[in-house]
All heavy atoms as a GROMACS GRO file, in nm:
protein
  614
    1PHE      N    1   0.087  -0.117   0.000
    1PHE     CA    2   0.001  -0.001  -0.001
    1PHE      C    3   0.090   0.127   0.004
    1PHE      O    4   0.194   0.125   0.069
    1PHE     CB    5  -0.088   0.005   0.122
    1PHE     CG    6  -0.177  -0.116   0.136
    1PHE    CD1    7  -0.151  -0.222   0.225
    1PHE    CD2    8  -0.293  -0.131   0.056
    1PHE    CE1    9  -0.229  -0.325   0.236
    1PHE    CE2   10  -0.375  -0.238   0.066
    1PHE     CZ   11  -0.348  -0.346   0.158
    2PHE      N   12   0.047   0.222  -0.077
    2PHE     CA   13   0.128   0.352  -0.083
    2PHE      C   14   0.030   0.466  -0.049
    2PHE      O   15  -0.087   0.458  -0.084
    2PHE     CB   16   0.181   0.373  -0.220
    2PHE     CG   17   0.284   0.276  -0.258
    2PHE    CD1   18   0.250   0.168  -0.338
    2PHE    CD2   19   0.418   0.291  -0.223
    2PHE    CE1   20   0.347   0.078  -0.384
    2PHE    CE2   21   0.514   0.205  -0.265
    2PHE     CZ   22   0.481   0.096  -0.344
    3ARG      N   23   0.085   0.558   0.019
    3ARG     CA   24   0.007   0.686   0.039
    3ARG      C   25   0.101   0.801   0.033
    3ARG      O   26   0.207   0.802   0.098
    3ARG     CB   27  -0.058   0.682   0.176
    3ARG     CG   28  -0.135   0.808   0.203
    3ARG     CD   29  -0.205   0.807   0.334
    3ARG     NE   30  -0.273   0.935   0.355
    3ARG     CZ   31  -0.302   0.986   0.471
    3ARG    NH1   32  -0.267   0.923   0.578
    3ARG    NH2   33  -0.364   1.095   0.478
    4GLU      N   34   0.060   0.903  -0.045
    4GLU     CA   35   0.144   1.028  -0.049
    4GLU      C   36   0.061   1.143   0.010
    4GLU      O   37  -0.058   1.153  -0.020
    4GLU     CB   38   0.184   1.058  -0.195
    4GLU     CG   39   0.267   1.175  -0.200
    4GLU     CD   40   0.320   1.205  -0.343
    4GLU    OE1   41   0.284   1.135  -0.438
    4GLU    OE2   42   0.389   1.310  -0.361
    5GLU      N   43   0.123   1.220   0.088
    5GLU     CA   44   0.058   1.335   0.154
    5GLU      C   45   0.125   1.468   0.121
    5GLU      O   46   0.252   1.469   0.133
    5GLU     CB   47   0.054   1.307   0.302
    5GLU     CG   48  -0.023   1.412   0.383
    5GLU     CD   49  -0.024   1.379   0.534
    5GLU    OE1   50  -0.107   1.288   0.567
    5GLU    OE2   51   0.052   1.431   0.601
    6ASN      N   52   0.055   1.564   0.091
    6ASN     CA   53   0.113   1.699   0.066
    6ASN      C   54   0.123   1.766   0.201
    6ASN      O   55   0.033   1.847   0.242
    6ASN     CB   56   0.024   1.780  -0.033
    6ASN     CG   57   0.083   1.909  -0.069
    6ASN    OD1   58   0.178   1.955  -0.010
    6ASN    ND2   59   0.029   1.967  -0.172
    7THR      N   60   0.234   1.745   0.267
    7THR     CA   61   0.251   1.796   0.404
    7THR      C   62   0.264   1.949   0.404
    7THR      O   63   0.216   2.012   0.495
    7THR     CB   64   0.381   1.730   0.463
    7THR    OG1   65   0.375   1.599   0.444
    7THR    CG2   66   0.391   1.758   0.608
    8LEU      N   67   0.328   2.005   0.303
    8LEU     CA   68   0.339   2.151   0.299
    8LEU      C   69   0.209   2.223   0.293
    8LEU      O   70   0.191   2.321   0.368
    8LEU     CB   71   0.431   2.191   0.179
    8LEU     CG   72   0.470   2.335   0.166
    8LEU    CD1   73   0.563   2.367   0.289
    8LEU    CD2   74   0.548   2.362   0.040
    9GLU      N   75   0.117   2.180   0.208
    9GLU     CA   76  -0.011   2.245   0.202
    9GLU      C   77  -0.093   2.230   0.328
    9GLU      O   78  -0.160   2.320   0.372
    9GLU     CB   79  -0.089   2.195   0.083
    9GLU     CG   80  -0.220   2.266   0.055
    9GLU     CD   81  -0.207   2.412   0.028
    9GLU    OE1   82  -0.098   2.456  -0.017
    9GLU    OE2   83  -0.307   2.480   0.042
   10LYS      N   84  -0.086   2.111   0.385
   10LYS     CA   85  -0.156   2.079   0.516
   10LYS      C   86  -0.105   2.175   0.619
   10LYS      O   87  -0.180   2.228   0.700
   10LYS     CB   88  -0.137   1.932   0.548
   10LYS     CG   89  -0.216   1.886   0.664
   10LYS     CD   90  -0.193   1.736   0.675
   10LYS     CE   91  -0.262   1.678   0.793
   10LYS     NZ   92  -0.239   1.534   0.804
   11THR      N   93   0.030   2.187   0.626
   11THR     CA   94   0.086   2.274   0.732
   11THR      C   95   0.058   2.416   0.712
   11THR      O   96   0.028   2.490   0.808
   11THR     CB   97   0.240   2.255   0.731
   11THR    OG1   98   0.266   2.117   0.752
   11THR    CG2   99   0.309   2.324   0.848
   12ARG      N  100   0.049   2.461   0.584
   12ARG     CA  101   0.015   2.598   0.553
   12ARG      C  102  -0.124   2.635   0.600
   12ARG      O  103  -0.145   2.737   0.654
   12ARG     CB  104   0.036   2.630   0.407
   12ARG     CG  105   0.008   2.778   0.371
   12ARG     CD  106   0.001   2.804   0.223
   12ARG     NE  107  -0.119   2.736   0.162
   12ARG     CZ  108  -0.245   2.781   0.170
   12ARG    NH1  109  -0.267   2.888   0.241
   12ARG    NH2  110  -0.338   2.716   0.117
   13LEU      N  111  -0.218   2.540   0.576
   13LEU     CA  112  -0.354   2.565   0.616
   13LEU      C  113  -0.364   2.575   0.771
   13LEU      O  114  -0.434   2.659   0.820
   13LEU     CB  115  -0.446   2.455   0.563
   13LEU     CG  116  -0.467   2.450   0.414
   13LEU    CD1  117  -0.544   2.325   0.365
   13LEU    CD2  118  -0.546   2.576   0.367
   14LEU      N  119  -0.300   2.488   0.841
   14LEU     CA  120  -0.302   2.491   0.987
   14LEU      C  121  -0.236   2.616   1.037
   14LEU      O  122  -0.277   2.682   1.131
   14LEU     CB  123  -0.230   2.368   1.046
   14LEU     CG  124  -0.228   2.361   1.197
   14LEU    CD1  125  -0.367   2.365   1.255
   14LEU    CD2  126  -0.145   2.243   1.244
   15TRP      N  127  -0.123   2.662   0.975
   15TRP     CA  128  -0.047   2.781   1.013
   15TRP      C  129  -0.134   2.905   0.996
   15TRP      O  130  -0.146   2.989   1.086
   15TRP     CB  131   0.078   2.789   0.927
   15TRP     CG  132   0.178   2.892   0.970
   15TRP    CD1  133   0.172   3.024   0.960
   15TRP    CD2  134   0.306   2.856   1.026
   15TRP    NE1  135   0.290   3.081   1.013
   15TRP    CE2  136   0.366   2.983   1.052
   15TRP    CE3  137   0.371   2.743   1.057
   15TRP    CZ2  138   0.497   2.989   1.107
   15TRP    CZ3  139   0.493   2.752   1.114
   15TRP    CH2  140   0.556   2.871   1.138
   16ASP      N  141  -0.202   2.914   0.887
   16ASP     CA  142  -0.290   3.029   0.855
   16ASP      C  143  -0.407   3.030   0.953
   16ASP      O  144  -0.449   3.136   1.000
   16ASP     CB  145  -0.347   3.026   0.714
   16ASP     CG  146  -0.242   3.048   0.605
   16ASP    OD1  147  -0.134   3.100   0.648
   16ASP    OD2  148  -0.267   3.021   0.491
   17ARG      N  149  -0.453   2.912   0.989
   17ARG     CA  150  -0.566   2.904   1.089
   17ARG      C  151  -0.523   2.946   1.226
   17ARG      O  152  -0.599   3.021   1.298
   17ARG     CB  153  -0.626   2.764   1.084
   17ARG     CG  154  -0.756   2.756   1.148
   17ARG     CD  155  -0.827   2.632   1.108
   17ARG     NE  156  -0.944   2.621   1.186
   17ARG     CZ  157  -1.007   2.515   1.217
   17ARG    NH1  158  -0.967   2.402   1.173
   17ARG    NH2  159  -1.116   2.513   1.288
   18LEU      N  160  -0.405   2.907   1.268
   18LEU     CA  161  -0.359   2.941   1.399
   18LEU      C  162  -0.321   3.090   1.415
   18LEU      O  163  -0.331   3.146   1.515
   18LEU     CB  164  -0.233   2.855   1.433
   18LEU     CG  165  -0.257   2.715   1.466
   18LEU    CD1  166  -0.123   2.642   1.484
   18LEU    CD2  167  -0.340   2.705   1.595
   19THR      N  168  -0.273   3.145   1.308
   19THR     CA  169  -0.231   3.286   1.316
   19THR      C  170  -0.340   3.388   1.272
   19THR      O  171  -0.323   3.511   1.280
   19THR     CB  172  -0.108   3.313   1.219
   19THR    OG1  173  -0.139   3.273   1.086
   19THR    CG2  174   0.009   3.233   1.262
   20SER      N  175  -0.455   3.338   1.233
   20SER     CA  176  -0.568   3.426   1.204
   20SER      C  177  -0.625   3.474   1.334
   20SER      O  178  -0.598   3.430   1.445
   20SER     CB  179  -0.667   3.351   1.115
   20SER     OG  180  -0.738   3.257   1.188
   21GLU      N  181  -0.717   3.570   1.318
   21GLU     CA  182  -0.786   3.627   1.436
   21GLU      C  183  -0.865   3.525   1.513
   21GLU      O  184  -0.879   3.533   1.633
   21GLU     CB  185  -0.871   3.745   1.394
   21GLU     CG  186  -0.791   3.863   1.340
   21GLU     CD  187  -0.881   3.980   1.288
   21GLU    OE1  188  -1.005   3.967   1.314
   21GLU    OE2  189  -0.828   4.072   1.229
   22THR      N  190  -0.923   3.432   1.440
   22THR     CA  191  -1.010   3.330   1.501
   22THR      C  192  -0.929   3.209   1.551
   22THR      O  193  -0.984   3.124   1.612
   22THR     CB  194  -1.118   3.284   1.401
   22THR    OG1  195  -1.052   3.231   1.294
   22THR    CG2  196  -1.211   3.395   1.369
   23GLY      N  197  -0.795   3.213   1.527
   23GLY     CA  198  -0.708   3.100   1.565
   23GLY      C  199  -0.709   3.074   1.716
   23GLY      O  200  -0.696   2.967   1.761
   24GLY      N  201  -0.721   3.180   1.794
   24GLY     CA  202  -0.726   3.170   1.938
   24GLY      C  203  -0.850   3.097   1.984
   24GLY      O  204  -0.851   3.043   2.104
   25ASN      N  205  -0.953   3.075   1.906
   25ASN     CA  206  -1.072   3.011   1.945
   25ASN      C  207  -1.073   2.861   1.917
   25ASN      O  208  -1.166   2.796   1.945
   25ASN     CB  209  -1.196   3.078   1.872
   25ASN     CG  210  -1.213   3.219   1.916
   25ASN    OD1  211  -1.175   3.258   2.022
   25ASN    ND2  212  -1.265   3.298   1.828
   26MET      N  213  -0.962   2.814   1.858
   26MET     CA  214  -0.950   2.671   1.824
   26MET      C  215  -0.935   2.585   1.950
   26MET      O  216  -0.868   2.626   2.048
   26MET     CB  217  -0.830   2.646   1.735
   26MET     CG  218  -0.850   2.691   1.597
   26MET     SD  219  -0.705   2.659   1.492
   26MET     CE  220  -0.689   2.483   1.507
   27LEU      N  221  -1.003   2.474   1.952
   27LEU     CA  222  -0.986   2.385   2.072
   27LEU      C  223  -0.864   2.298   2.048
   27LEU      O  224  -0.862   2.217   1.961
   27LEU     CB  225  -1.105   2.300   2.090
   27LEU     CG  226  -1.239   2.378   2.121
   27LEU    CD1  227  -1.360   2.284   2.124
   27LEU    CD2  228  -1.224   2.444   2.253
   28LEU      N  229  -0.762   2.319   2.126
   28LEU     CA  230  -0.641   2.247   2.116
   28LEU      C  231  -0.606   2.174   2.242
   28LEU      O  232  -0.651   2.209   2.353
   28LEU     CB  233  -0.522   2.345   2.092
   28LEU     CG  234  -0.529   2.422   1.962
   28LEU    CD1  235  -0.420   2.530   1.955
   28LEU    CD2  236  -0.513   2.327   1.839
   29PRO      N  237  -0.530   2.058   2.241
   29PRO     CA  238  -0.504   1.992   2.363
   29PRO      C  239  -0.419   2.080   2.455
   29PRO      O  240  -0.358   2.179   2.410
   29PRO     CB  241  -0.410   1.872   2.317
   29PRO     CG  242  -0.418   1.878   2.164
   29PRO     CD  243  -0.479   2.001   2.122
   30PHE      N  244  -0.405   2.041   2.574
   30PHE     CA  245  -0.344   2.124   2.690
   30PHE      C  246  -0.217   2.190   2.654
   30PHE      O  247  -0.210   2.309   2.664
   30PHE     CB  248  -0.335   2.037   2.811
   30PHE     CG  249  -0.253   2.101   2.917
   30PHE    CD1  250  -0.292   2.218   2.984
   30PHE    CD2  251  -0.127   2.058   2.956
   30PHE    CE1  252  -0.220   2.283   3.070
   30PHE    CE2  253  -0.046   2.114   3.041
   30PHE     CZ  254  -0.093   2.229   3.109
   31PRO      N  255  -0.112   2.123   2.617
   31PRO     CA  256   0.014   2.198   2.604
   31PRO      C  257   0.006   2.296   2.487
   31PRO      O  258   0.072   2.402   2.493
   31PRO     CB  259   0.121   2.093   2.568
   31PRO     CG  260   0.057   1.966   2.580
   31PRO     CD  261  -0.087   1.976   2.588
   32LEU      N  262  -0.072   2.264   2.387
   32LEU     CA  263  -0.075   2.353   2.272
   32LEU      C  264  -0.166   2.477   2.293
   32LEU      O  265  -0.141   2.577   2.226
   32LEU     CB  266  -0.122   2.278   2.147
   32LEU     CG  267  -0.033   2.160   2.107
   32LEU    CD1  268  -0.098   2.086   1.985
   32LEU    CD2  269   0.102   2.206   2.066
   33ASN      N  270  -0.261   2.467   2.377
   33ASN     CA  271  -0.353   2.587   2.398
   33ASN      C  272  -0.285   2.696   2.484
   33ASN      O  273  -0.349   2.802   2.491
   33ASN     CB  274  -0.485   2.536   2.456
   33ASN     CG  275  -0.472   2.483   2.598
   33ASN    OD1  276  -0.367   2.477   2.653
   33ASN    ND2  277  -0.583   2.442   2.651
   34ARG      N  278  -0.172   2.672   2.536
   34ARG     CA  279  -0.100   2.778   2.615
   34ARG      C  280  -0.005   2.856   2.534
   34ARG      O  281   0.059   2.950   2.593
   34ARG     CB  282  -0.034   2.716   2.737
   34ARG     CG  283  -0.135   2.655   2.831
   34ARG     CD  284  -0.068   2.602   2.955
   34ARG     NE  285  -0.166   2.564   3.047
   34ARG     CZ  286  -0.200   2.635   3.155
   34ARG    NH1  287  -0.133   2.744   3.182
   34ARG    NH2  288  -0.292   2.592   3.243
   35LEU      N  289   0.022   2.823   2.407
   35LEU     CA  290   0.119   2.891   2.327
   35LEU      C  291   0.059   3.012   2.265
   35LEU      O  292  -0.058   3.022   2.237
   35LEU     CB  293   0.168   2.800   2.219
   35LEU     CG  294   0.244   2.671   2.262
   35LEU    CD1  295   0.279   2.586   2.147
   35LEU    CD2  296   0.369   2.706   2.340
   36ASN      N  297   0.143   3.118   2.239
   36ASN     CA  298   0.101   3.237   2.178
   36ASN      C  299   0.133   3.229   2.024
   36ASN      O  300   0.251   3.242   1.987
   36ASN     CB  301   0.174   3.359   2.238
   36ASN     CG  302   0.137   3.488   2.172
   36ASN    OD1  303   0.043   3.493   2.096
   36ASN    ND2  304   0.207   3.594   2.208
   37TYR      N  305   0.035   3.202   1.946
   37TYR     CA  306   0.056   3.191   1.805
   37TYR      C  307   0.061   3.324   1.730
   37TYR      O  308   0.095   3.324   1.613
   37TYR     CB  309  -0.057   3.107   1.749
   37TYR     CG  310  -0.055   2.963   1.803
   37TYR    CD1  311  -0.143   2.921   1.900
   37TYR    CD2  312   0.035   2.874   1.761
   37TYR    CE1  313  -0.136   2.795   1.955
   37TYR    CE2  314   0.045   2.739   1.810
   37TYR     CZ  315  -0.042   2.705   1.903
   37TYR     OH  316  -0.036   2.582   1.953
   38ASP      N  317   0.035   3.436   1.795
   38ASP     CA  318   0.040   3.565   1.728
   38ASP      C  319   0.189   3.599   1.698
   38ASP      O  320   0.210   3.681   1.608
   38ASP     CB  321  -0.018   3.674   1.823
   38ASP     CG  322  -0.162   3.651   1.844
   38ASP    OD1  323  -0.231   3.592   1.759
   38ASP    OD2  324  -0.212   3.693   1.955
   39SER      N  325   0.281   3.544   1.765
   39SER     CA  326   0.421   3.581   1.741
   39SER      C  327   0.484   3.495   1.633
   39SER      O  328   0.601   3.511   1.602
   39SER     CB  329   0.504   3.568   1.872
   39SER     OG  330   0.500   3.430   1.915
   40LEU      N  331   0.411   3.411   1.570
   40LEU     CA  332   0.468   3.326   1.458
   40LEU      C  333   0.496   3.414   1.334
   40LEU      O  334   0.416   3.499   1.307
   40LEU     CB  335   0.366   3.215   1.420
   40LEU     CG  336   0.358   3.097   1.512
   40LEU    CD1  337   0.247   2.997   1.465
   40LEU    CD2  338   0.488   3.021   1.525
   41PRO      N  339   0.608   3.391   1.268
   41PRO     CA  340   0.632   3.473   1.148
   41PRO      C  341   0.543   3.420   1.033
   41PRO      O  342   0.479   3.319   1.041
   41PRO     CB  343   0.780   3.434   1.114
   41PRO     CG  344   0.807   3.304   1.176
   41PRO     CD  345   0.718   3.300   1.302
   42PRO      N  346   0.545   3.491   0.926
   42PRO     CA  347   0.462   3.448   0.808
   42PRO      C  348   0.508   3.306   0.759
   42PRO      O  349   0.625   3.277   0.772
   42PRO     CB  350   0.485   3.558   0.704
   42PRO     CG  351   0.532   3.675   0.773
   42PRO     CD  352   0.599   3.623   0.902
   43PHE      N  353   0.417   3.239   0.708
   43PHE     CA  354   0.447   3.099   0.670
   43PHE      C  355   0.552   3.094   0.554
   43PHE      O  356   0.636   3.008   0.557
   43PHE     CB  357   0.320   3.028   0.618
   43PHE     CG  358   0.343   2.887   0.578
   43PHE    CD1  359   0.361   2.783   0.674
   43PHE    CD2  360   0.354   2.849   0.450
   43PHE    CE1  361   0.388   2.661   0.642
   43PHE    CE2  362   0.370   2.720   0.408
   43PHE     CZ  363   0.393   2.619   0.506
   44ALA      N  364   0.561   3.195   0.468
   44ALA     CA  365   0.655   3.194   0.360
   44ALA      C  366   0.799   3.199   0.416
   44ALA      O  367   0.890   3.143   0.352
   44ALA     CB  368   0.630   3.316   0.270
   45GLN      N  369   0.821   3.258   0.529
   45GLN     CA  370   0.959   3.263   0.588
   45GLN      C  371   1.004   3.128   0.645
   45GLN      O  372   1.117   3.100   0.650
   45GLN     CB  373   0.965   3.369   0.698
   45GLN     CG  374   0.953   3.511   0.649
   45GLN     CD  375   0.957   3.606   0.757
   45GLN    OE1  376   0.969   3.571   0.884
   45GLN    NE2  377   0.949   3.735   0.734
   46CYS      N  378   0.910   3.047   0.683
   46CYS     CA  379   0.939   2.916   0.743
   46CYS      C  380   0.913   2.799   0.658
   46CYS      O  381   0.954   2.688   0.695
   46CYS     CB  382   0.852   2.905   0.876
   46CYS     SG  383   0.883   3.029   1.000
   47SER      N  384   0.857   2.813   0.543
   47SER     CA  385   0.822   2.701   0.462
   47SER      C  386   0.937   2.617   0.415
   47SER      O  387   0.929   2.496   0.390
   47SER     CB  388   0.738   2.740   0.339
   47SER     OG  389   0.818   2.828   0.258
   48LYS      N  390   1.058   2.680   0.407
   48LYS     CA  391   1.177   2.597   0.358
   48LYS      C  392   1.216   2.500   0.464
   48LYS      O  393   1.295   2.408   0.428
   48LYS     CB  394   1.292   2.696   0.324
   48LYS     CG  395   1.349   2.774   0.431
   48LYS     CD  396   1.455   2.870   0.388
   48LYS     CE  397   1.504   2.954   0.503
   48LYS     NZ  398   1.606   3.051   0.458
   49PHE      N  399   1.171   2.507   0.584
   49PHE     CA  400   1.210   2.416   0.691
   49PHE      C  401   1.106   2.299   0.710
   49PHE      O  402   1.126   2.222   0.797
   49PHE     CB  403   1.223   2.486   0.823
   49PHE     CG  404   1.331   2.596   0.815
   49PHE    CD1  405   1.298   2.732   0.819
   49PHE    CD2  406   1.466   2.567   0.809
   49PHE    CE1  407   1.388   2.829   0.820
   49PHE    CE2  408   1.564   2.661   0.800
   49PHE     CZ  409   1.526   2.797   0.802
   50ILE      N  410   1.000   2.305   0.632
   50ILE     CA  411   0.893   2.208   0.648
   50ILE      C  412   0.900   2.109   0.532
   50ILE      O  413   0.920   2.147   0.420
   50ILE     CB  414   0.755   2.284   0.649
   50ILE    CG1  415   0.754   2.374   0.772
   50ILE    CG2  416   0.644   2.186   0.654
   50ILE    CD1  417   0.636   2.466   0.771
   51CYS      N  418   0.885   1.985   0.567
   51CYS     CA  419   0.888   1.875   0.465
   51CYS      C  420   0.764   1.893   0.372
   51CYS      O  421   0.656   1.894   0.417
   51CYS     CB  422   0.881   1.745   0.538
   51CYS     SG  423   0.865   1.603   0.429
   52PRO      N  424   0.794   1.904   0.240
   52PRO     CA  425   0.678   1.930   0.150
   52PRO      C  426   0.592   1.811   0.121
   52PRO      O  427   0.475   1.825   0.089
   52PRO     CB  428   0.744   1.976   0.022
   52PRO     CG  429   0.888   1.927   0.025
   52PRO     CD  430   0.921   1.911   0.175
   53SER      N  431   0.647   1.681   0.136
   53SER     CA  432   0.558   1.571   0.118
   53SER      C  433   0.613   1.447   0.191
   53SER      O  434   0.728   1.445   0.227
   53SER     CB  435   0.554   1.536  -0.038
   53SER     OG  436   0.682   1.498  -0.080
   54THR      N  437   0.518   1.360   0.217
   54THR     CA  438   0.549   1.235   0.291
   54THR      C  439   0.498   1.120   0.213
   54THR      O  440   0.384   1.126   0.158
   54THR     CB  441   0.483   1.239   0.430
   54THR    OG1  442   0.525   1.354   0.502
   54THR    CG2  443   0.511   1.114   0.509
   55LEU      N  444   0.575   1.016   0.200
   55LEU     CA  445   0.540   0.891   0.129
   55LEU      C  446   0.538   0.785   0.232
   55LEU      O  447   0.636   0.766   0.303
   55LEU     CB  448   0.635   0.860   0.022
   55LEU     CG  449   0.608   0.732  -0.056
   55LEU    CD1  450   0.477   0.737  -0.130
   55LEU    CD2  451   0.723   0.703  -0.148
   56TRP      N  452   0.425   0.722   0.249
   56TRP     CA  453   0.408   0.601   0.340
   56TRP      C  454   0.403   0.478   0.262
   56TRP      O  455   0.326   0.465   0.162
   56TRP     CB  456   0.279   0.617   0.422
   56TRP     CG  457   0.270   0.736   0.504
   56TRP    CD1  458   0.369   0.825   0.534
   56TRP    CD2  459   0.164   0.778   0.583
   56TRP    NE1  460   0.330   0.922   0.616
   56TRP    CE2  461   0.200   0.896   0.647
   56TRP    CE3  462   0.032   0.732   0.599
   56TRP    CZ2  463   0.117   0.966   0.732
   56TRP    CZ3  464  -0.048   0.804   0.679
   56TRP    CH2  465  -0.012   0.915   0.750
   57VAL      N  466   0.482   0.378   0.299
   57VAL     CA  467   0.478   0.244   0.237
   57VAL      C  468   0.450   0.142   0.341
   57VAL      O  469   0.515   0.141   0.444
   57VAL     CB  470   0.620   0.214   0.170
   57VAL    CG1  471   0.615   0.078   0.102
   57VAL    CG2  472   0.659   0.325   0.071
   58ILE      N  473   0.347   0.064   0.321
   58ILE     CA  474   0.306  -0.042   0.420
   58ILE      C  475   0.303  -0.170   0.345
   58ILE      O  476   0.242  -0.188   0.239
   58ILE     CB  477   0.171  -0.005   0.474
   58ILE    CG1  478   0.177   0.130   0.550
   58ILE    CG2  479   0.123  -0.121   0.575
   58ILE    CD1  480   0.033   0.178   0.596
   59LYS      N  481   0.377  -0.268   0.402
   59LYS     CA  482   0.382  -0.404   0.344
   59LYS      C  483   0.310  -0.496   0.445
   59LYS      O  484   0.327  -0.489   0.565
   59LYS     CB  485   0.523  -0.452   0.322
   59LYS     CG  486   0.596  -0.376   0.216
   59LYS     CD  487   0.730  -0.430   0.186
   59LYS     CE  488   0.820  -0.418   0.307
   59LYS     NZ  489   0.960  -0.459   0.286
   60VAL      N  490   0.245  -0.596   0.389
   60VAL     CA  491   0.178  -0.698   0.475
   60VAL      C  492   0.270  -0.822   0.465
   60VAL      O  493   0.298  -0.871   0.356
   60VAL     CB  494   0.035  -0.736   0.423
   60VAL    CG1  495  -0.025  -0.845   0.508
   60VAL    CG2  496  -0.048  -0.612   0.418
   61THR      N  497   0.317  -0.860   0.586
   61THR     CA  498   0.405  -0.980   0.592
   61THR      C  499   0.345  -1.081   0.681
   61THR      O  500   0.247  -1.052   0.752
   61THR     CB  501   0.549  -0.934   0.651
   61THR    OG1  502   0.525  -0.888   0.785
   61THR    CG2  503   0.609  -0.829   0.565
   62PRO      N  504   0.394  -1.207   0.688
   62PRO     CA  505   0.342  -1.300   0.779
   62PRO      C  506   0.351  -1.264   0.926
   62PRO      O  507   0.268  -1.301   1.006
   62PRO     CB  508   0.424  -1.422   0.749
   62PRO     CG  509   0.479  -1.407   0.609
   62PRO     CD  510   0.494  -1.264   0.595
   63GLN      N  511   0.442  -1.176   0.955
   63GLN     CA  512   0.458  -1.133   1.096
   63GLN      C  513   0.373  -1.014   1.126
   63GLN      O  514   0.352  -0.981   1.242
   63GLN     CB  515   0.604  -1.087   1.121
   63GLN     CG  516   0.707  -1.200   1.117
   63GLN     CD  517   0.744  -1.241   0.978
   63GLN    OE1  518   0.729  -1.165   0.884
   63GLN    NE2  519   0.790  -1.369   0.966
   64GLY      N  520   0.304  -0.951   1.026
   64GLY     CA  521   0.214  -0.839   1.051
   64GLY      C  522   0.244  -0.731   0.947
   64GLY      O  523   0.294  -0.758   0.839
   65LEU      N  524   0.220  -0.604   0.983
   65LEU     CA  525   0.244  -0.494   0.896
   65LEU      C  526   0.380  -0.437   0.917
   65LEU      O  527   0.428  -0.422   1.026
   65LEU     CB  528   0.139  -0.380   0.925
   65LEU     CG  529  -0.004  -0.409   0.896
   65LEU    CD1  530  -0.094  -0.297   0.938
   65LEU    CD2  531  -0.027  -0.449   0.748
   66ASP      N  532   0.444  -0.400   0.807
   66ASP     CA  533   0.577  -0.345   0.812
   66ASP      C  534   0.565  -0.209   0.737
   66ASP      O  535   0.519  -0.204   0.621
   66ASP     CB  536   0.682  -0.432   0.738
   66ASP     CG  537   0.821  -0.378   0.743
   66ASP    OD1  538   0.849  -0.296   0.837
   66ASP    OD2  539   0.900  -0.409   0.650
   67SER      N  540   0.597  -0.098   0.805
   67SER     CA  541   0.573   0.032   0.745
   67SER      C  542   0.705   0.116   0.730
   67SER      O  543   0.797   0.097   0.822
   67SER     CB  544   0.469   0.110   0.815
   67SER     OG  545   0.511   0.132   0.952
   68THR      N  546   0.712   0.202   0.637
   68THR     CA  547   0.820   0.292   0.619
   68THR      C  548   0.760   0.430   0.589
   68THR      O  549   0.669   0.440   0.502
   68THR     CB  550   0.909   0.246   0.499
   68THR    OG1  551   0.949   0.113   0.527
   68THR    CG2  552   1.029   0.335   0.482
   69PHE      N  553   0.817   0.531   0.649
   69PHE     CA  554   0.779   0.675   0.621
   69PHE      C  555   0.896   0.743   0.558
   69PHE      O  556   1.008   0.741   0.614
   69PHE     CB  557   0.737   0.742   0.748
   69PHE     CG  558   0.627   0.676   0.820
   69PHE    CD1  559   0.643   0.583   0.920
   69PHE    CD2  560   0.493   0.709   0.784
   69PHE    CE1  561   0.534   0.533   0.985
   69PHE    CE2  562   0.384   0.654   0.841
   69PHE     CZ  563   0.406   0.562   0.944
   70LEU      N  564   0.877   0.793   0.443
   70LEU     CA  565   0.985   0.868   0.372
   70LEU      C  566   0.948   1.020   0.367
   70LEU      O  567   0.834   1.056   0.313
   70LEU     CB  568   1.000   0.818   0.234
   70LEU     CG  569   1.031   0.668   0.220
   70LEU    CD1  570   1.024   0.621   0.075
   70LEU    CD2  571   1.166   0.636   0.284
   71LYS      N  572   1.026   1.103   0.425
   71LYS     CA  573   1.010   1.246   0.412
   71LYS      C  574   1.087   1.301   0.304
   71LYS      O  575   1.214   1.273   0.291
   71LYS     CB  576   1.053   1.310   0.546
   71LYS     CG  577   0.974   1.267   0.668
   71LYS     CD  578   0.839   1.330   0.673
   71LYS     CE  579   0.766   1.295   0.802
   71LYS     NZ  580   0.643   1.359   0.821
   72VAL      N  581   1.031   1.381   0.214
   72VAL     CA  582   1.105   1.435   0.099
   72VAL      C  583   1.128   1.582   0.126
   72VAL      O  584   1.039   1.658   0.150
   72VAL     CB  585   1.015   1.425  -0.029
   72VAL    CG1  586   1.095   1.474  -0.144
   72VAL    CG2  587   0.985   1.275  -0.050
   73PHE      N  588   1.254   1.623   0.134
   73PHE     CA  589   1.296   1.758   0.155
   73PHE      C  590   1.357   1.818   0.023
   73PHE      O  591   1.438   1.744  -0.043
   73PHE     CB  592   1.394   1.775   0.268
   73PHE     CG  593   1.338   1.758   0.401
   73PHE    CD1  594   1.339   1.632   0.465
   73PHE    CD2  595   1.277   1.862   0.469
   73PHE    CE1  596   1.281   1.615   0.589
   73PHE    CE2  597   1.222   1.843   0.597
   73PHE     CZ  598   1.225   1.724   0.655
   74PRO      N  599   1.331   1.940  -0.005
   74PRO     CA  600   1.397   1.995  -0.124
   74PRO      C  601   1.546   2.025  -0.094
   74PRO      O  602   1.588   2.029   0.017
   74PRO     CB  603   1.324   2.130  -0.152
   74PRO     CG  604   1.273   2.164  -0.015
   74PRO     CD  605   1.241   2.035   0.057
   75GLU      N  606   1.619   2.034  -0.200
   75GLU     CA  607   1.763   2.063  -0.180
   75GLU      C  608   1.793   2.214  -0.156
   75GLU      O  609   1.724   2.294  -0.184
   75GLU     CB  610   1.844   2.026  -0.302
   75GLU     CG  611   1.842   1.879  -0.331
   75GLU     CD  612   1.926   1.839  -0.448
   75GLU    OE1  613   2.044   1.865  -0.446
   75GLU    OE2  614   1.872   1.778  -0.540
   0.00000   0.00000   0.00000
């Protein structure tokens, strides 16, 4: 089984949501709800540090499931 995920776009949507005016109203788990998201820089400045895509490979073996996660970073 293969699955590819556009991690960069998913992170950008979450980043925009957290830094928007309504981001403070999001229900987040305990450690995350105490952070100040207003001080985050614009996403364009940090996007080069975020993995743009993830590839998941899952194999079925007699012992069970064997999985591999590959993170793809630009050069």
